[in-house]
VOMARZA-549067 format. One record per residue (C-alpha): residue in one letter; x, y, z. Coordinates in steps of 0.05 Angstrom, whole numbers, plus 5000, padded with zeros to 4 digits. Layout:
N
AXYZ
...
END
This chain:
407
M341441846360
G338941296392
R334141196459
Q337341206502
G340742006487
R333342246468
E330742006543
A336742306576
V335043056540
S327942986551
R329942916630
V333343526633
R328844166655
K329644806644
P328145216722
A322045596730
L320146306723
V318046596777
H314347186772
K313247736820
P309448326832
T312648996805
K310149276880
Q313148656919
L320248876874
S319649536894
E319649436960
E325248886967
R328249406936
G328149986989
I329849417041
V335349297013
T337650056996
M336050317068
K340549747101
S345549977047
R345150617070
A345250527144
T350950077138
I354950647099
W353351227155
I354950687209
F362150567188
A363051327173
L361251477253
W365350977268
I371551157232
L370051917264
F370151687335
T377051247332
S380751877291
G378652307344
F379851847389
L386551617375
H388352387359
A387152537436
Q391352067453
D397352167412
S395752947404
T402553347426
T405354097438
L410554227391
G416154747421
E419655317377
V421555027307
L426755407280
V427955487214
S434455547167
P436255697104
T439955237055
E446355367013
D439255396957
S436655976979
A439856316922
K434655926879
N428455976922
H431456786916
H430956806832
A424756216833
G420556726789
D425556966744
K424756196725
L417956446694
F421656896653
G427556436615
T432455936649
I437655856705
V442655346701
Y446455236767
A455255016766
K452554326794
E450354186710
F456654376696
E461654346735
H465453626748
H465153656653
D470753836623
S467454436579
N466755206563
L461355696567
P459055586494
A458554896495
V453454956560
L449055506526
D448755106465
Q444954476504
K439154996513
T433855026482
G432955626424
V440455796433
Q445755726375
I453355746386
K457356086323
R464455776336
F469456186295
G475855806299
S476555246355
G473755236420
E478755696444
D478156306401
V472256626393
A464256526390
T457556796389
M450756666407
S444556816385
I436356666413
R430656406372
G433056686308
S436457266316
T443457566304
S448857666360
E448258366367
Q440958256392
V443057966442
Q444458266503
I450258006556
Y451458086619
L456357956676
D454357976744
G448458516723
S453558976677
A452358916599
L457358686564
N455858956495
K459259536463
S456160006416
A462260046366
N460759276365
G455958896394
T457558196386
V460557926452
N465857406447
L462656776502
A469656486494
Q472256996542
V469656746597
P472156266633
L466955876664
E470655516721
L468856186761
V461656166744
E456056056795
R450156146755
I447756306688
E440456636667
I438056586603
Y431456966581
R428756886501
G426257456493
A422257906539
A425858006608
P426658226676
A424358936685
R431658986726
F435558876662
A437559666644
S436459476572
S434358856540
S434658506474
V430058296409
G433957646424
G433157576497
V438557696557
V444557226585
N447157406641
I452157026682
V452957086755
T459756916784
K460956556858
D457956656920
A461456436972
H456755997020
K455655797086
K462255247086
R468755527066
Q469955317001
T477555196961
T478454906889
I482954866857
T482854546788
Q488454256716
A487553956656
F491953876608
S492253666533
S495453676469
F499654236437
D500954406493
T493454676524
Y493854886589
N487754966630
G488355126708
S483555466760
F483655646829
L478455956883
Q476556116953
A470856226985
V471456537063
P464656567087
L465057017151
K460957197205
K458757797183
V462857817113
Q463257347043
L469857347007
V470957046948
F478257006905
G478756686839
Y484056576792
E483956166719
L490056166669
S490855796613
H494955666542
S495655346482
E500555286428
G496455056382
D501554786333
F497954276300
T499553886223
Y494354086174
F494154046086
D496554646059
D494754765980
N497855585985
G492155765960
T492655615900
R486555045901
F488154745827
N494954835833
T497854105866
N504354265865
D505254685912
D500354325974
K505454026028
I503553926097
S505354446139
T505954596212
R500655266246
N504955666264
N502756356304
N496555976332
N497556146402
F493956436455
F495356606526
R488956856582
H488056916648
S482757276696
A481257456762
L475357556806
V474857846868
K467657926903
F466058176974
K458958147015
K457258537078
K451158417116
Y450559087166
H444058787182
D438558287174
N435658717116
L441759157090
T446058887052
F452459167018
S457658816960
G461258906904
S465858456848
N471858586799
N472658176734
F480158206709
F481057906648
Q486057996591
E488057516528
L492757556478
R493857036417
G496957006347
I493457116279
P495656536238
G492856876179
L488956506113
A490856086059
N497056516035
L496057036070
K499456776130
S503657096185
D507256966250
S507457456290
A500257866273
T497157936349
L489258126377
G489658306451
T483358466491
L483758756569
R477358806596
N475759046672
T468359046704
S467059206771
N460959366811
L457959566874
N450459526909
L447259666968
E440959246975
K435259427031
N430158847034
N424158947086
L423059667076
F418759817126
N416859277136
Y413759097076
P416258627021
W418659096987
T425959076958
V430559656933
R436459676910
L442060216888
Q447359946834
S453160366801
N457659906759
F464460176704
Q468059706658
W474559856618
N476259476552
E482059586504
S482959166439
S489159156404
F490958956331
R498158896303
D500358756238
L506959166230
Q509558636166
S501958826124
D501258036133
I494358046133
G490758746119
L494059366076
G499259656101
A502459746171
Q497059616230
D498459716301
N490959936334
E488060036403
D481860256415
S479260386493
T471260416514
Y469160566582
Q462160416608
Y459160726660
G451660676701
I446960756757
K440760506769
L436160426817
V431059816828
S424759816871
E421259016875
N414559026906
L411558486924
L403258456916
G400457886932
K403157196929
N403157126864
H404957936830
R411358196836
F411258906807
T419459256796
E421059916768
L427560186742
L431060836738
S437960686719
Y443161196674
S449060976632
G453761216590
E460160976539
H466061306510
F470261066448
H477261296433
P481660966378
H488161156367
D492260876298
R500460896335
V502960796270
N499261426239
P496561956302
G494262476268
S488961906229
S486461716288
G479161776306
P475762296347
T472762096413
S464561776419
Y460261926467
END
């Protein structure tokens, strides 16, 4: 480095450090802290003063406030049930071309097993349970039967459903009987504040048709609902037929599925009448009928075998709210259900020998439900119920071989 560079470097001087005594530093810091605290207190008093002044200037007196219930009040009524499971409302599926098994199959812990197409047979299990271990209710009436605990969910029309309650394992005490797998309660349409008329139609391949009509009429003190659903299909698709001989290709051909048609329809009638603010009388009747052909399997084909199902469910309910001016609800519910299942194979195409069987099942029950609100976060439910079931088999081919009636 040259001489000029050394001189330039030598001219740069470091700032001198000024050392103050410790006592002086403490005093200066204390003064700063006191000034900061004083500033904060002055700012806080200024906010309180201005806010009080503005509140005094802008304060107004509200008159009478009227709070009216909305159409979603049913959601609030069943909000406590969400602690037990999942509630699926019609808004989630009413604009989709779907059916009840497809909607349930999308929920956590639910498994749907289908036998045939989507309109044939569909059963449900929850968290690995069997289909017999899941209790299915329709408007509070159990669809499971003692002779066969499985319920075909494809026989419940989705167009007439208001909401679906899914309880995995434990269920609310208001259900007379629970199950290991869980409980599914299907609630049909209700009438809301506005008159509602809904007509749907759908067409698809193999002469398949699905249509529904719903009329909800809310009157001054009575709510009425009428619904009807109709669906049918020929199901005459083509398929590869090996004639039941897997290792013989000489008889393989393309065949048309015969006797694969079905026809089903269902009707709903529902009413609700309020005598005053705390007493409600309601009832419903669900009717379902289906007749379908049984085409058979492999080389056991049939052109005449049929399977028929007939079900009618009736409910009557009397509900009293705010009993003794206390948040106490008491409901008296009664139900009656008639099921008839028939199988006819007079040509012995499927089974051994000619068959023409008709089985009838009668189910009835009554229950008293009491619900008390204990504080804001607790609900105490008491249940007293009685139910019965009669099963009567009938063999039309051999009447003497019909089994006895079971109770």
